[in-house]
N, C-alpha and C positions, 0 to 999 in steps of 0.2 A: 689698079690691079698690078701686082708685081709678078715678074716671071720666075720660073723655077731656076735654082742654081744646082748644077751638077758638080760634085766634088770627085776628084780623081786622086788616088794614092800614087803619086809620081814625083819626079824631080826634074827641073829644067836641066838640060844637058845630057840626060840619059836617053832621051828619045830625039829623033830628028826634029828640027825646028819646023813648025807649021802654025798656021793661023788657027785659032780656036775661037768659038763664039764667046761673047762677053759673059755669058752666064756659066761658062765652064771654068772651074777653079782647080788648080793643081795645089793640093794641100800637103804634099810631102809625106813624111812618115806619120803614121797614126799610132805609133808605139808610145808608151808612157816614158817619162824621163828615166835615165839609167838607174838612179838610186831607187826609184820605185820598182824597177824590174828586179833588182837584187832582193828587195824585200819580198816580192812575189815569188822569187825562186826559193827563198827560205820557207815560205808557206807551202809551195807545191812539192818540193823535194829537199828536205833538210839534209838528208844523207848525201845527196849529190852536191849540195852547197858546201857541206863540210869537206867532201873529197876535193873540191876545187880550192877551198881555203888551205887545205893541207898541201896541195901542189904549189900554191903560191908561197907558203911558208918554207917549203923545201926548194924554192926557186926553180921549179919545174915549169916548162911551158906546157900548155894544153892545146891540142888540136881538136877541133870539132869536125866530124865527118857527117854530112847530111846529103845524101844523094837521091832523095825523093822516094816515093812509095811505088811509083810505076816502073822504075828501072828494073830490068831483068838481068841479073848478073849471071855470067857463066862461072863455073867453078874456078877456072884458071885466073879470071880477072879479080874475083873475090880473094883468092889466095895471094895474088901479087900485091894487091892493095894492103892486105893484112900484114904480109911480110915486110913491105916497105915501111909501114907505120910502126911496126914492132922494132925495126932497126934504128929508129930515131933515138938519139941519146938524150937523157935527161928530159924526157917528154912523156906526158900522159895523153891519152886519146879518149874522147867521148864520141861514140859512134852510134848513130841512129840506124839500127839494122834489125830487120824482122827475124824472129826465131828460126824460121825455116831456112833462111840464108846462113845463119850461124851454124846450123847443123849440116849444111851443104859444104862448108869450108873444110879443108884438110885438117886444120887446127882451129877449133872453136875459139873465136876472138873473146868470148865471154870468160874464157879461162886464162887469158893472157894477162900477165902482171901489168899494171898501170893502164888497163883498158876499162872503161865504163861503157857497157853496151846495153842499149835499151831499145825496145821496139817502138817506143815513143819517148821523146824528150821535150822539155819545155825550151825550145830553141831560142826564142826571143829573150827569155830570161837568162839562159846560159851565156848567150853572146854578150850580155851586159857585164859579165864577170871579168875582172881585169886579168885573170890567169889565162884567158883565151887569147892566143897569139896568132892563130891561123884557122881558117875554116875551109874545108874542102866541100864544095857545093856543086849541085847539078845544074845550076844557072837558071832555076825556075824564078819567075818574077817575084814571088813572095820572099824567097830566100835572098835574092839580090837586094831588095829594099831593106830587109832586116839587117843584112850585113853592112850596107852603106850606113844605115842609121847607127849601128854599133861601132863603126869605124874599124872593123877587123879586116886585115888583109885576107885575100882569098886565093885558093888554087882552084881553078874552074875545071870541072869534070862533066861537060855537057853530054847528054844522050839524045838521041833521035830528034825531038821537037824543041829542045831547050836552046 
């Protein structure tokens, strides 16, 4: 009779060293290879893919902003982040932001030139695109693993339990 094996989505070096039972296996990223993710992005959102391709053709950097679904923004912090992103030169921004937060902002980011705003984005697939040069994340475990797998630099913006 064989024992059960428990697989964990993690990487050596990210968590403190500790002994684990022999039936526990760290499997690293569970994402598909990068080229398969690009193909999946084309299937999921061709318009977004084309927008990223255009940015790459224009030699524009793209920043992905994903700060989680639980984060409660105050108007001033939403406005400050929007104004800071808008001030970046030769840069486009993809921002995962709920509609009610867009409406709360002084200037709706959906109406800003070079912003792609959606209440849901295919984050894993977007991160695989070579136009993405930076991700601003809330430091949730899922996002951290996705970013490491994609090899994209991050600007961390943690909230309460992150």
